[in-house]
C-alpha positions in Angstrom: 0.2 -0.1 0.1 2.9 2.1 0.4 3.8 1.8 -2.9 0.6 3.6 -4.4 0.6 7.5 -2.3 4.7 7.3 -3.6 3.4 7.2 -7.3 1.0 10.3 -6.8 3.6 12.5 -5.5 6.5 11.5 -8.0 3.9 12.2 -10.8 3.1 16.0 -9.1 7.0 16.8 -8.9 6.8 15.9 -12.9 4.5 18.0 -13.3 5.4 20.6 -11.4 9.0 21.0 -12.9 8.2 21.8 -16.0 6.0 24.8 -14.9 9.0 26.0 -13.1 10.8 25.8 -16.8 8.0 27.6 -18.8 7.6 31.0 -15.9 11.6 31.5 -16.7 11.3 30.6 -20.1 7.9 33.4 -19.9 9.6 35.9 -18.1 13.0 36.1 -21.1 10.6 35.7 -23.7 9.0 39.6 -22.0 12.1 41.4 -20.8 13.5 40.4 -25.0 10.0 42.4 -26.1 10.5 45.4 -23.5 14.0 45.7 -24.2 12.7 45.7 -28.1 10.5 48.2 -28.3 12.5 50.4 -25.9 15.1 50.0 -28.7 13.0 50.6 -31.7 10.8 53.8 -29.4 14.9 55.0 -28.4 15.7 54.8 -32.3 12.3 56.6 -33.4 13.5 59.8 -30.9 16.3 60.0 -32.2 15.8 60.2 -36.1 13.3 62.5 -35.3 15.3 64.6 -33.5 17.9 64.5 -36.8 14.8 65.4 -39.1 14.3 68.7 -36.9 18.3 70.0 -36.8 18.8 68.8 -40.5 15.7 71.6 -41.6 17.3 74.5 -43.8 18.0 77.9 -41.7 15.1 79.3 -44.2 12.3 76.8 -43.1 13.3 76.2 -39.3 11.0 79.6 -38.2 8.6 81.3 -39.9 8.9 85.0 -40.7 7.1 87.4 -38.8 4.4 88.6 -41.1 4.1 92.4 -41.6 1.2 94.4 -43.3 1.1 94.5 -46.7 2.7 97.5 -48.4 1.7 97.9 -52.1 4.8 99.5 -52.8 6.7 96.2 -52.5 4.2 92.9 -53.4 6.2 90.1 -52.0 4.9 91.0 -48.5 2.7 89.1 -46.7 -1.0 91.1 -44.6 -2.9 89.9 -42.0 -3.8 85.8 -42.1 -7.5 86.6 -41.7 -7.6 87.5 -45.2 -7.3 85.0 -48.2 -3.9 84.6 -48.9 -1.7 84.9 -52.3 1.2 83.8 -53.5 3.1 87.2 -54.8 4.0 87.5 -58.7 6.9 86.8 -60.2 9.5 90.1 -60.1 8.6 91.8 -62.8 5.6 90.3 -64.1 2.9 93.1 -65.8 -0.1 94.0 -63.7 -3.2 92.9 -64.0 -6.8 94.1 -65.2 -10.0 93.4 -64.4 -12.6 95.5 -66.8 -15.9 96.3 -65.4 -18.8 96.8 -68.0 -19.4 100.1 -69.5 -21.9 101.9 -66.9 -24.8 104.3 -67.9 -26.5 105.8 -65.0 -29.0 109.2 -64.3 -27.6 111.9 -61.7 -29.0 114.8 -60.5 -28.8 117.0 -63.8 -30.1 120.5 -62.1 -31.1 121.1 -65.2 -28.5 120.2 -67.5 -27.4 116.6 -68.6 -28.7 114.1 -66.6 -26.6 110.7 -68.3 -22.7 109.6 -67.2 -21.4 106.5 -69.6 -18.6 104.9 -67.9 -15.8 102.6 -69.1 -13.9 101.3 -66.1 -10.8 99.7 -65.6 -9.6 98.2 -61.8 -5.5 97.1 -62.0 -4.0 95.0 -59.5 -0.6 92.8 -59.5 -2.6 89.3 -58.5 -4.3 87.3 -60.9 -6.0 86.0 -58.1 -7.6 89.8 -57.5 -9.1 89.3 -61.3 -11.0 86.6 -60.1 -12.4 87.9 -57.0 -13.2 90.6 -58.6 -15.1 88.6 -61.3 -17.0 86.8 -58.6 -17.9 90.0 -57.1 -19.0 91.6 -60.3 -22.6 92.3 -59.6 -21.8 93.7 -56.5 -19.6 96.6 -57.6 -22.1 97.2 -60.5 -24.4 97.8 -57.8 -22.7 99.5 -55.3 -20.7 102.1 -58.2 -23.7 103.0 -59.5 -25.3 103.7 -56.5 -22.9 106.1 -55.8 -22.7 107.6 -59.3 -26.4 108.2 -59.6 -26.3 110.7 -55.6 -23.9 112.6 -57.6 -24.9 116.1 -59.1 -24.1 117.9 -62.6 -21.4 120.1 -60.9 -20.1 117.5 -59.0 -19.3 115.8 -62.7 -18.6 119.1 -64.6 -15.7 119.9 -62.3 -12.2 119.9 -63.9 -11.1 117.0 -61.3 -14.3 114.3 -61.7 -12.9 112.1 -63.2 -10.0 111.5 -60.4 -12.7 112.4 -57.3 -14.8 109.3 -59.1 -12.0 107.4 -59.5 -10.5 107.8 -56.1 -14.5 106.6 -54.6 -14.9 104.1 -56.9 -11.5 103.0 -55.6 -12.9 102.8 -51.7 -16.3 101.3 -53.0 -14.3 98.3 -54.8 -11.7 97.8 -51.8 -14.5 97.7 -49.6 -16.3 94.7 -51.5 -13.2 92.8 -51.9 -12.9 93.3 -47.8 -15.8 91.6 -47.3 -14.7 89.1 -49.0 -11.9 88.6 -47.6 -10.0 90.2 -50.0 -6.9 92.1 -48.6 -8.1 95.6 -49.7 -5.3 97.2 -50.4 -4.0 94.3 -53.6 -6.4 96.8 -55.4 -3.9 99.5 -56.7 -6.4 101.8 -58.9 -8.9 102.2 -60.9 -8.4 103.6 -64.1 -11.1 106.0 -65.9 -11.3 104.9 -69.8 -14.4 106.8 -70.4 -16.3 109.5 -68.9 -19.4 111.1 -71.2 -21.9 113.2 -69.9 -25.2 114.2 -72.3 
């Protein structure tokens, strides 16, 4: 009877022996995985740090933005406006033709109609595209301003210059409402100015 209890004890020892060896193997595998993850993470960190250090000086820090100045078309302006690339050096100006407008104004017993042909000048092709988009607004606002004029105002020697300056102000305000920097529109030219 003593032989039977010994057999289960031997079986128990044999069963426990592989578990001890299995635990050691499991610990070694976990340590290897942790070391491998740490090595990959360290390598990735070093590579990311090297990429930032290798950047050229001009890309390392963005230049501080200054307000746009019409004399220098390469300057930046407020980021709240649509951003356009500066035109190439020496590129010709761009023109936007506004259709000929014929408006009634306060004639004071004399001429009552004005026919006016307007061109707008900019150095940015994108501004011409924006002006094309808001053309109905421009026609409306400019016509409304011209209808308020009197014959005396329109017949003065400097009437064309004053009207051009007023149209420039109106057009810049319309561009500003569309988030286009207003001073990108340089000038208003009057091609025709006829009162009847």
